[in-house]
C-alpha positions as CSV (number, residue, x, y, z in Angstrom):
1,M,8.4,14.3,-11.0
2,E,5.5,15.2,-13.2
3,K,2.0,14.8,-11.9
4,K,-0.7,13.8,-14.3
5,K,-4.5,13.4,-13.9
6,L,-5.9,10.0,-14.8
7,S,-8.7,10.0,-17.3
8,S,-10.7,7.2,-15.4
9,S,-10.7,5.4,-12.1
10,K,-11.4,2.0,-13.6
11,Y,-8.6,-0.3,-14.5
12,E,-8.4,-3.6,-16.4
13,S,-5.8,-5.2,-14.1
14,I,-4.8,-4.3,-10.5
15,H,-2.2,-6.0,-8.4
16,D,-1.3,-5.2,-4.8
17,F,1.6,-6.7,-2.9
18,Y,2.1,-6.2,0.9
19,L,4.8,-7.2,3.3
20,G,4.4,-6.5,7.0
21,L,6.1,-7.2,10.3
22,N,5.1,-7.2,13.9
23,Y,7.5,-6.3,16.8
24,F,6.1,-7.4,20.1
25,L,7.1,-5.1,22.9
26,Y,4.8,-6.6,25.6
27,G,3.2,-9.6,23.9
28,H,0.0,-8.9,22.0
29,K,-0.9,-6.1,24.4
30,L,1.7,-3.7,23.0
31,K,3.2,-4.1,19.6
32,W,4.6,-2.1,16.7
33,Q,3.2,-3.0,13.3
34,T,4.7,-1.8,10.0
35,G,4.4,-2.7,6.3
36,V,5.3,-1.9,2.8
37,E,2.9,-2.0,-0.1
38,Y,3.3,-1.9,-3.9
39,N,0.4,-1.2,-6.2
40,L,0.3,-1.7,-9.9
41,A,-2.8,-0.9,-12.0
42,Q,-3.0,-1.2,-15.8
43,N,-5.5,0.1,-18.3
44,D,-5.9,-0.2,-22.0
45,A,-5.6,3.6,-22.6
46,P,-2.0,4.8,-23.0
47,G,-0.7,6.8,-20.1
48,D,-3.4,5.6,-17.7
49,D,-1.2,3.1,-15.9
50,Y,-0.4,3.6,-12.2
51,N,2.3,2.1,-9.9
52,G,3.3,3.3,-6.5
53,W,4.7,2.4,-3.1
54,G,3.2,3.0,0.4
55,I,4.4,2.6,3.9
56,T,2.1,2.0,6.9
57,S,3.3,2.0,10.5
58,G,1.7,2.1,13.9
59,I,1.6,1.1,17.6
60,R,-1.2,-1.2,18.7
61,L,-2.3,-1.2,22.3
62,S,-4.9,-3.5,23.9
63,W,-5.8,-4.6,27.4
């Protein structure tokens, strides 16, 4: 996979999509949260478009 540096950090159009799940181990006091995210950013300049996936996961504890 080739890495390339973007010429600017401003985009004309940005779309983010997120899907997450909670698994309750002990009600809301102990739960596992995880999610998948897809990002799509488009610019007028050729080659400046960005799209990528991300995964977030964690344990949440409260009392």
